[in-house]
C-alpha positions in Angstrom: -35.7 -92.1 85.0 -32.7 -90.0 83.0 -30.5 -92.7 83.4 -32.7 -95.4 81.8 -33.4 -93.1 78.5 -29.1 -92.3 78.7 -29.2 -95.6 78.7 -31.7 -96.7 76.2 -30.3 -93.9 74.1 -26.9 -95.0 74.4 -28.3 -99.2 73.1 -30.3 -98.3 69.8 -27.1 -96.1 68.9 -25.1 -99.1 69.7 -26.8 -101.7 67.6 -27.0 -99.2 64.6 -23.8 -99.0 64.6 -23.6 -102.1 64.7 -26.1 -103.1 62.7 -24.2 -100.5 59.4 -20.7 -102.5 59.9 -22.4 -106.0 59.9 -22.1 -107.2 63.3 -24.6 -108.5 65.3 -26.4 -105.4 66.7 -28.4 -107.3 69.1 -25.4 -108.2 71.0 -23.9 -104.5 70.9 -27.2 -103.0 72.1 -27.4 -104.6 74.9 -23.8 -104.7 75.7 -24.2 -100.7 74.5 -27.3 -100.3 76.7 -25.4 -101.7 79.5 -22.3 -100.1 79.1 -23.4 -96.8 77.1 -20.8 -94.9 76.5 -18.0 -97.8 77.1 -20.1 -99.9 74.2 -20.5 -97.0 72.4 -16.4 -96.5 71.9 -16.1 -100.1 71.5 -18.1 -101.2 68.4 -17.3 -97.7 66.8 -13.7 -99.7 67.6 -14.3 -102.5 66.5 -12.9 -104.3 63.4 -15.0 -106.8 61.0 -12.9 -109.5 59.9 -14.0 -108.8 56.5 -11.5 -105.7 56.5 -8.5 -108.2 58.1 -5.5 -108.8 55.7 -5.2 -111.8 54.4 -1.8 -114.5 53.6 -1.9 -118.2 51.5 -0.8 -121.8 52.6 2.3 -122.7 51.1 1.6 -126.2 51.3 -2.5 -126.1 50.4 -2.7 -122.9 48.8 -5.9 -122.1 51.5 -6.4 -117.9 52.3 -6.4 -117.8 55.6 -5.9 -114.6 58.2 -3.1 -113.0 58.4 -2.8 -113.5 62.6 -3.8 -117.4 61.6 -0.5 -119.0 63.5 -1.2 -122.4 61.8 -3.7 -123.5 58.4 -6.7 -124.7 59.5 -6.7 -126.8 56.5 -3.5 -128.2 56.6 -2.8 -127.4 60.0 0.8 -126.0 58.4 2.7 -123.2 60.8 2.6 -120.1 59.0 4.7 -117.6 59.5 4.3 -114.0 58.9 4.5 -113.2 55.5 6.1 -110.6 53.5 3.9 -109.5 51.3 -0.2 -109.8 52.7 -3.4 -109.8 50.6 -6.3 -107.6 50.1 -9.0 -108.3 52.6 -12.1 -109.4 51.0 -13.5 -105.7 51.9 -10.8 -104.5 49.9 -11.6 -107.1 46.9 -14.8 -106.4 46.9 -14.5 -102.5 47.3 -12.6 -102.1 44.2 -14.7 -105.2 42.1 -18.1 -103.1 42.8 -17.5 -99.2 43.2 -19.2 -96.9 44.0 -20.6 -94.7 41.6 
């Protein structure tokens, strides 16, 4: 009975962190309930795609994630850039700073 209580509490805690990060709270809640400690640690270490740096395709100009090897629009092979574009989360935070 104690183990089930711990699983439910970790599942709820994991889903709350996932919801705050903007990811699937239901999926992470299930992971947190099945693997109590590992699920919570996993969601805490998980990064959203909006936090990843971006780069621009030299051929078509589409903004791609920095880890993409090919442009998703034109298929051009992308080399690792010397300068990256800030993440969309950083751009949104800069545009609307907290008061």
